[in-house]
N, C-alpha and C positions, 0 to 999 in steps of 0.2 A: 151589265149585271153579272156576267160571268167573271170578269176581272175582280169585281168587288167580292164575290163569293170566294175566289181563290185566296185573296188577301185575308179574309176572315178565317179561312180554314187553316192558314199557316200561323196565325197568332195564337199565343198561349197565355193563360191567366198568369198574373204576376205572382200568385201564391205558388204555382207550379215552378215558375222560373226561380223563385227564391229557395224552395224546399229541395227540389230534385238535385240541382248542382251542389247544394250544401251537403246533402246526404252522400253524393258521389265523392265529394272532396273528403268527407270524414272517413268513408270506407277506404279510399285510397291512402289517406293519411295513416289509418290504423294499420293497414298492411305494410306501408313503408316503414312506419315506426317499429313494427315488430321485426322486420328484416334488418333495419339499421341498428336496432337495439342489440341484436345478436352480433352483427359485425362490429359495432362500436364497442361491445363488451370485450371481444377479442383484442381489438386495437387498444382499448383502454388498459387491458392487462399488460400488453407489451410496453405501453407508455409508462404506466405506473411502476412496472418492474424496472424499466430503464432509469426512471427518476429516482427510485429508491436506491438502486445500485450506484448511480452517480453520486447521490448525496452521501451514501455510506462510504464510498471510495474517497470522496473529498474529506470527510471527517477523519478517516484513517490516515490519509496522506498528511493532513495538517498535524495530527497527533504525532506521527512518526517524525515529521520535520522538526517539531518543537522538542519532542522528548529525546530524540537521538542526537540533536545538536548540542545538548547540555554537556555530555561527557567530553566531546572534542573541544568545545569552547573552554571548559574548565581546565582541560589538559594544557591548552595553549596559554591560559593565564598563569598556571603554575610553572610551566616550562620557561615563560618569559621572566617570572620572578626569580627562578633559579639562575637563569642566564645572566641577569643583572646583579646577582649577589644578594637579593632581598631574602631568599630562602637558602639556608645552609643544609645541604643534604647530609652533611656529617653530623648535625645535631638532630638525631632521630627522636629524641624526647620532644623537642619543640615542634618538629615536623609532624609527629603523630597528633599532637593537639591541634595543629593547623588543619590537618585533614579531618579531624574529628569535628571541628567547627564547620567545615564545608559540607560534611555529611548531614549536619543539622539543617543546612540551608537548601540542599538539593536532594531530590528523590533518587538517589543512587544506591547501589549495593556495595560498591567498593571504590576507594580512592587510595592509591599508593604508588611507591617508586621501587624499582629494582635496580641496584647499582652494578657497575662492572666489577666491583670487588666481591660480589656475591651477597652483599648485605641488602637490607631493605626495610621499609616501614609502610604500614597501610592501616586505614580505618575501614571497617567492614560491618555489614549487617548480615550475618550468616542466617539468622532466623527471620530476616525481613523487617525486624523492628529494633532490636537492641544493638547499639553501636559498641563494638569492641575494637581493640588495637592489636594488630599483628606486628611483632618486632623480631626480625631474624638476622642471624649472623652468617658468616661464610663457612663456619665449621660444622660439617655434617657428622652424624645425624642429629635429630632432635634439636635443630638449630633455631626453631621458631617458637616463640612464646606468645600466646593469646591472652591479653589482659582485659579484665572488666574495667569499666570507667564510671566515674561519678558524673553529676550533671554539669561539671565544668570541663570535662574531658581529661581529668587526671586519672592515672592508672591506680586501681585499688587492689586487685588481687589477680592471681594467675588462674585462668580458666583451663588451659590445656597446653601441651607441648607436642609438636609434630615436626616432621622433616619437610623442608621446602627448598628447592634448588631453582634459582632464577633461570639458569642456563638450559633447563630442560622444559621450559614453559613457552607455549606459542605466543602468549601475550608479551613475552620479553624478546624472544628470538625473531619474530616476524617484523616488528617495527625497526629493530636494530638492523636487520638485513635490508629492509626497504629504505632505511635512512630518511623516513618521512612519517607523518601521522597517518595511521591506517586503523581499520577494524581488524583485530585478530580473529582467528578461527574461534567459533563459539565453544566455550568451555563448559563441561558438564562433570559434576562430582556429587557423590552421595556423602554428605557430612552428617555428623551426629545431630545437628540442628535440623536436618531435612535436605531434600534435593536442592542443588545449587546449579542452575543453568544460566549462564551469563554471556553477553556479548561484550567484549573488551575493546574500548577505544584506547589505543596506545600511541605514544609519541616519544621519540628519542629526546634526551635532555643533554644540554651542553653547558659548560661553565663559560665565564666571560672571555676565555681564550679559545672558545669553540672546541674544547676537548670533550669527548664523549664521556658522560657520567653514568649513563644507563638509560632507563626509560621510565616514563610515568604512565599510569593506566587508570581508567575509570570504567567500572562495570555497571551494566544495567541488567536486572534480573528479568529474563524473558517471560517468567510466569506473570509478571505485572502487565506485559502486553496482552496476555490471555485475559486477565481481569478487565482490561480496558475494552477488548473486543466483546466480552460478554455484556458489558454495560451498554453497548450500542442498541440492543433490542430492536433489530431491523424488522423482524416479524416473528411469528410464533415458531416457525420452523426454518427461518432463514439462517444463513451461517456465513461467517467471515473467518478466513485463516491466512496465515503467512507461511510461505515456503522458501527454502533456499533453492538455488538453481539445480542442485542435484536431487531435488524432490524430498529433502528432509524437512519435517514439520518444525516450524518455529513457535507459533502460537495459534490458538483458535478460540472461537467464541463458544465452542461446544464444551461438554463436561470432560471429554477425553484429554488427558495430559499428553504433552508432546514428547514423552519418554516412557520407557519401561524399565523395570528392575530385573536384572538377571544376575543371580548370585550376589545380591546386595550391591551390584554395580549398575550405574545409570547408562542406558543405551538410548540414544535419541531415536525417535520414531520416524520411519519413512512413511510418506503419504500413502504409498501403495499398500502398506501393511496396516493402515489405520482401521479401527473397528467402526469408524464413522462412515456410513455408506456414501455420503456426498464427497468427503475428502478422498475416499478410495476410488470412486468413479471418475472424479476429476483427474486423478493421477493416471488411471487407465486410459483416459481420453488422450493424454499426451505421452503415453508409453512408447509409441512408435517414433514420433518426432522429437520427444524429449523437451524438458522445460527450458533448455538453453536456446531453443528456436524462437522463443517468444521475445520479440523486440518492440512490440507496441500493444496498445489495448486490444484485447481479444474477447469478443462476445460470441457465445454459442449456447444452444439449448441441449439439455442433458436429461435422459430418462433415468430416474432413480426409483427403483421399486414401483414401477408403473406410473410414476408421477413425473410430470415435466417440470424441469427447473431451469431458470434463467441464470447463466453463469457469466461472470466478467473477470478476466485475468489481466492485471495491470503490473508492468514492471516498475519496481521502485528502486532507485539508485541515489547515492550521494557521492560527493567528491572524495570521500575517504575510503571507497572500495566496497561499500555495501551494494549488493545486487540481489534483491529479494523479489518475490512475487506476491502481490495482494490479490486474493481470490474472494469474490463476493458471490454468494448463491442465494437466489430467492425462488421458492416454489410457486408454481402457477396457481395452485388451489388457494393460496393466501388471498388472492383477489377474486378468483373466478366464482366462488360460492356466492358471495354477496352480489356480484354483478348479474349472475343468472337469476337470483331472486328478484333483483330490481327490474330485470327485463320482463319477467313474468308479470310482475305487478303493473308495469307500464302498459303491457298489452291488455290486461284485464281492465284497467282504468279507461283505456281508449275505446274498448268495446262498449263499456258502460256509457261512456260519453256519447257514442254513436246512437245508442237507443234513446237516451234521455233527450239528446238534441233533436232527433227525428220527431219525437212526440211534441216537444215544446215548439218546434218550428211550425207545425201545423196550426197550433192554437194561437200563436203570436203573430204569424204572418199577416192575418187579416187586420189586426189592430195597428200594425205598423205601416201597411202599404199606403193607405189614403193620406194620412198626414205627411208622410215622406214625399209623396207625389206633389202635394201642394208646395211644400218647402222647396222641392226641386224646381218647380215652375217659377217660383219667385226668385230663386237663386239665379236661374238662367236669365231672367229679366234684368237682375242687378248686374250680372256679368256683361250684358249687352249695353249697360250704361244707364239703365233706368233704376235709380236708387230709391224712388218713391214706391216701395212695395210694402204690403201688409198681408198677414195670414190670419184667417179667422180661427177661433178656438172651438172646433167642433169634434175634437177627438175625445175618446173616453179615457185616454192615458194622461195622467197628470204631468208626467215628465215631458211628453210631447207638447202639451199646452204651455208648459213653462218654456220649452224650446221655441214655440211660436212667439210668445211674448218677447223672449230674448232676441229673436230674429227681427221682430218689428222695431224693437228699441235700437238694435244694431243698424238697421236700415236708416232710421232717423238720424243716428249719430255719425254715420259713415261719411256723409257729405261734409259735415262740419269738420270731421277729423281730417279728411283729405285737404281741406283748405288750411286748417291749423298746422298740419304737417309740413306743407310747403313753406309756410312762414317760419316755422321753427327750424326747418332745415337751413334756411338762409341765415337765421340768427346764430345757429350752432356753428356753422362754418366760419362766421366772422369771429365768434368767441374762441374757437379752436385755433384759428390763425393768430389771434392776439396772444393767447396763452402760450402757444408754441414759441413765439418770438420772445416772450418774457422768460420762459424756461431756458431758452438758448442763451440769452444774455446772462441769466443767473448762473448757469453752468460754466460759462466762460470765466465769469468773475470768481466763482468758487475754485476752479482749477488754478487760476492765477494766484489767488490768496493761499491756497494749499501749497503750491510750489514755493511761494515766498516763505511761508512758515517753515517748510522742510529745510530750505536752504539756510534760513537763520538758525534753526536748531542744529544743523550740521556744523555751521561755523562756530556756534557757541560750544558745542561738544568738542570741536577741534581745539578751540582756545583752552578749554578746561584740560584736555589731554596734554597739550603742549606745555601748559603751566605746571601740571602735575609731574610730567617727565622732567622738566627743567628743575623743579624743586627737589625731586628725588635724586637727581644727578648732582645738584649743586653742593650738598653737604659732603658726600664722600670725595668729590673732586677738590673742594677747598681743604679737606683734611689732608689729602695726598699732597696738594700743592704746598700747604703750609709746612708739612714735615719734610719736603724735599730739601729745603735749605739746611735743616738740621742734619739730614742724612748726608748731604754734600759736605758739611763741615766735619761731621764725624769721620766720613770716609777720608777726607783730606788729612785729618789728624792721624788716622791709622796708616795712611800711605807715608806720611812724614816719619812716623815711628818706624815703619818698615825700612825706610831709607837710612835712618840712623843705625838700625840693626845691621844693614848691609855695609855701612861705612865703617863701623867699629868692629864688625865681625865678618870680614870679607870671605872667610873660609868656614862656612857652617858645617855642621855634621852631615855625613853622607845621606842619612835619611831625610834631613831637611832639604838638601840639595835635590834629591830625587823628587820630592813632593813639589818643589818649586818648578822643576822642569815639566812635571805632569800637568800642573795647572797653568803653565806658561805665565809665570809671575810677571815677567817684564811687560808682556802684552796686557795683562790684567791691570797693572799700575797705570798704563797709558790710556786704556779704553774705558775704565770705570768712570773717571770724571766726565768723559765725553757722553757716556750712557746717561749719567744723572742729568747732564745739561740737556740732552734730547728729551728726557722725561719731563723736565721743567717746561721746555717749549711745548710739549704735547699737552700738559695740563693747562697752560696758558690758552692754547687753542680751544680746549674743551670749555673753559670758563667763558671765552668769548662767544662760543655757540650757545651756551646756556643763557648768557645775558641777552643774546638776540632772540631766543625763544621766549624769554620772559617779556621782553619789550614788545614782541609781536602779539602775544596773547593778552597782555594788560589785565590778566585775571585777578592780580593782587592790587589793582588800583580801582578808584572810583570810576563808574561808567563815563561820567562827564568830568573832564579834568584838563588842566592846562599842561601840554606836553611839548617836547621837542619833536617836530614832525620828521626831522632827518633820522632820528632813532627808529621810527616806525618803518621808514623806507629801507634803511640799512638792514633792519631785522628781517623784513620780507625778502630782500635780496639774499641774505644769509640762508634762509629756508629754501630758496630756489637755487642755491649754488650748484646742486647736483645736476640741474638742467642747463646751467650756464657754462659749466666747465667743458673742456675739450673731450671729445669722444673719438673712437677710432674712425668713425665715418664722417666727422666734421670737426673743424677747429672750435676753439672757445668762442662764445658769444661775448663780445666786448661791451662792457657797461661804462658809460661816460657820465660822471656826476658833475653837474654845474650848479652847486649849492651857493646861494647867497646867504648873507647874515640875516636869518629869519628869526624873529622873537618867538617865544613859546605861544602855542595856538590852543585856544579853548575848543575842545571837540570831543566826540565820542571816539576815543583812540582805537579801540578794538574794531569798531565798524569801519573806520577810515582805513585801517590796515587791510581789512577785507577788500576795500575798493582797490588799494594798491596791488593786492594779490591777484584780483580778477584781471586788471589791466595788464600786469606784467606777464601772467600766464598766457593771455591772448597774444601778447607780443612775441613771446617765445614760440608759441604754436605757429604764428605767421612766419617767423624766421625759419623754423624747421621745415615748414611746408615749402618755402622758397628754396631751401638748401637741397631738398630732394631732387630738384630739377638741375642742380649745378654739380660740377665735379669738385673734388677736394681742392685742386689748385685754384679753380675759380673763386671758391670761398676764401682761400688765403689771400688772393689778390684783391678781392672786394669783401672784406669780412662783414659778418653780421654784427649789427650794433644796436644797442638800446641806450638812448640818451635821456637822462632825468635832470630836469631843470627846475629849481625853486626860486621864487622871487616874491617881493612884496609890491602890491599894486595900490597906489593912492594911499599908502600908509595904513590902510585898514583891511586890506584883502590879501590873502595868501594865494599864490598861483603855483600849481605843480603841473609841469608838462612832461609827459612820458611819450617818447617817439621811437619808432623802429624803422628800419629800412627793408621791411618784408614785402609781401605780395601786394599789400594795400587792399582797399575796399572800394567797390564800385559805387557810383553816385546813387544808384537805386537802393543798394543795401545800407548806405549811410543814413538814409531817412528812416530806416526801420531798426537800426542797431540797438536802440534802447527799448524796443517793444518786447513784452513778455513772450517767451517760447520761441523767439526768432533767433536762429543761429546760422552761421555760414559754415560750421564744421560738419563733417560727415556724420551719418547716423551712428549713435552710440558714443560720440566723443564730446557732446555738449547738450545741456538741457535747455539753453536759451534763456536762462534766468539770471546768469551772472551779471551781465551789463544792466539788465533791468533793475536788479536789486541795488547795484552800485549807483545807478541814477537816482533811485529813491533815497539812498543814504545821503548823497550829496545835496539833492534838492530839498527833501522833506526834513531830514535830520539836521542839516547844517545850513539851510537857506542859501545854498550855493549854486554853482553852475557846473555842468559836465558836458563838454562838447567834443565832437570827433571830427578831425580833418584828415582826409586821406586822398592820395593819388594812386590809382591802380598801377602796380609795377614799381612804385618808388617807396611806399611806406605809409604809415599811419601815425597820427599824433592825437593823444587825448589830453585835454586841458581841464584841470580841476581848479575851480576858484571857490574859496570859502572865506567868510569873515574871520579876522584874527580873534575877535571877541564875540562869542556867541552867547546870547542870553537864553538859557534853557527855561522856556516858559511852559 
C-alpha cells in the first residue's frame, strides 16, 4: 500500500506535463531570442557592411580594369599601325581625322601624338562633350591651333591659338625616358572650357626601322571617375574615393571636387586637407605610417563625428605603373537603426506569443490528450507487429476524428502495402537491370557511330582542303611554268645579242666597261640560263605535287568511278613524303613498289585513299617506334622498308598488300585490330577509329576483304582485296 501511494504521489497530470514545460520553453526562448537578437544585430551589421564593401570594391575594381585598359590598348593599336607604316605621322591632316574617329568610338578625353621634331596632332574634348583638333608646330610661341570640327571630323574654323611645347610636358618626357608604355603623372590645368584633370596613358612610337618618332598618348578625365563613384549609391552616407600613394585625392563619390582654384590655377587636393570628414579622418589614420605602407587589403573601424564607420582600403595596380588606393567607407548607423527596430519588434512578438500560448495551452490540452493517447497505444501495437488496429471516434475535435479514420484506413492498407512493396521491389530491380544493360549498349553504339561520323567529316574536310589548295596553286604554277620557256628563249636571244656586241665591239666605252664589271657580266651570262633551268625543274616538281594532291582528294570526280589504283597509292605516298624522307636522327624509309599491270578499278576513290593513308601512317609509326630502340648505324645496316604490292586475283579481284619490317603486332592484338576505339598507340596518339573505319570502307563499301598478318619483331602486312567491278546498288 505504501509503495502504491508513493507512485501515485510522483505522477503528474498530462495537462501539467504538456503546459508547464511548454511555458518554460517559451519563456527561455523569448529570453534567448532577445539576447541573440541583440548579438546577431551587431554581427549582422559587420556582415552586411563587409558584404557591401566587398561588392562595392569589386564593382570599382572591374570598372577601373575595363575603363583604364582602353587608353593603353588604343595606344598599342595606334603605335603598331605607325610602326607598320599604316599611319603616317607626317600627314597631320589625315592623322587628326583618324584620332577624331577614335574619339567617337571611345569615352576618352584626348588622343594625340607628340613628335621628336616638336610637332604634334591630337583630338580632344576640353569641355567633355565637343571634339576639337589641336595641331601644333615646332615654332614657338602660339604654335598650336585648336580647330572646330563638323560631323565628319573635318576642320571648320579656328577656336583658339596657344603655346604648347612637347619637351616640357610629363606625358611626353616620362614615356620617352622610360622607353616603354606607362601612365604619366596626372596633369591638371584650368582651361577656358573648365578644369581639366587627366591621367595620360603614354607610349613611345617608332617607325619601321625602330627609329624613335615621339610618343602617343590617350587621356581619361578623372572627373568621370567621380561621376562613376557617385553612381554606385552604396548607402545614404557611405563613400568611395581613390587616392594616390602620396595622399592626393583622385576621385570621390562625394560632392567635393578633387581640386581647388588658387589664383585661377588648379591645385590638386590632398586627402588630409579635404573638407569631407571621412576622407580627412582616413588620411589622419594613416598619417603616421603613410599610405605607402599599405600592401594588401586593410580593414578597420573609424569614429567620425561620434559615429562608427567601417573602412576598407585596397591597393589597385596595373602593369603600366598605376598604384592607387581604393577606399570604401560605410557608416554603422546605415544598418543599425533598422536592426534595433527589428530586435524590439521580435521581443514584443515573443512575449505576446508567450501569453497567448499559455492561455490556449490550458484550454486545448484537455481536448488533445485523450485521442492522442488512444492513437499512441494503437501505434505502439502496430510497431510491435500487430497491424490489425482500430481507433473509435469519441473525440469532440473533427480533425482528430479524421485522423482516427485515416489511422484506421492506414492500418488496413499497411499490410497490403508491405506485401505489394516486396513484390514491386523485385520487379523494379529486374527492370532497372534490363534498362541499364540496354542503355549501356546504346551508349557504346552511339559513341562508335559518333566517332565514325567525326572521322568521316574530318577526311571529307581534308579532301576539300587539299583539292582547294591544289586548285589555287595549279593556275599560277601553270602560268609560271608556261612562261618560263618564253623567258628562257628571250634570255637566250638577249645573251646572243650581247655576245654579238662583244664580238663586234670588243672595246666598249669606259662607263659600259665599269657597269659590266660591277654586275659581273661574264658570270651573269653563264649563270642566268642555269637559273632558268632550275626554275623550270622547280615548277615541274610543284606540278607533280599538285597532281598528287588532286588525285588523293578526288574532290573533282564522281564519288563512285573507275580509277587507276596506282595513282591513289602514289598520291598518298607523295603526301606522306615528309615522313618518309631522311631526318637527322634516322635514314630515309625505303618504299618498294611491286606494281602489276592492273586494269582500272570501280571504287570510291576518295575513301579507298583514306584506307591507304591509315595503313601507311600506321606502318610509318611502327617503323619510327622500332627505330627509337636502334642506333643510326643499325638502321643503315638494316633499313626500314615499306613494300607495296598490287596484283589481280582470279581476273576479277584486285589485291593490294602493304607490308613493313617494324615492331609487329602480337597475336592477342591482331584479333582486335579492327575493333572500334582499340589502339596500340600511346594515349593522345590515336583514337582507335582509323582501322575500324578502313575495315568498314573495304567490307561494306566495296564488298571486299581487309586482313592483317603480323609477326612480333619482324613486321606487319595488311592485305586489301576488292572486286575490279563493283556494282553500286
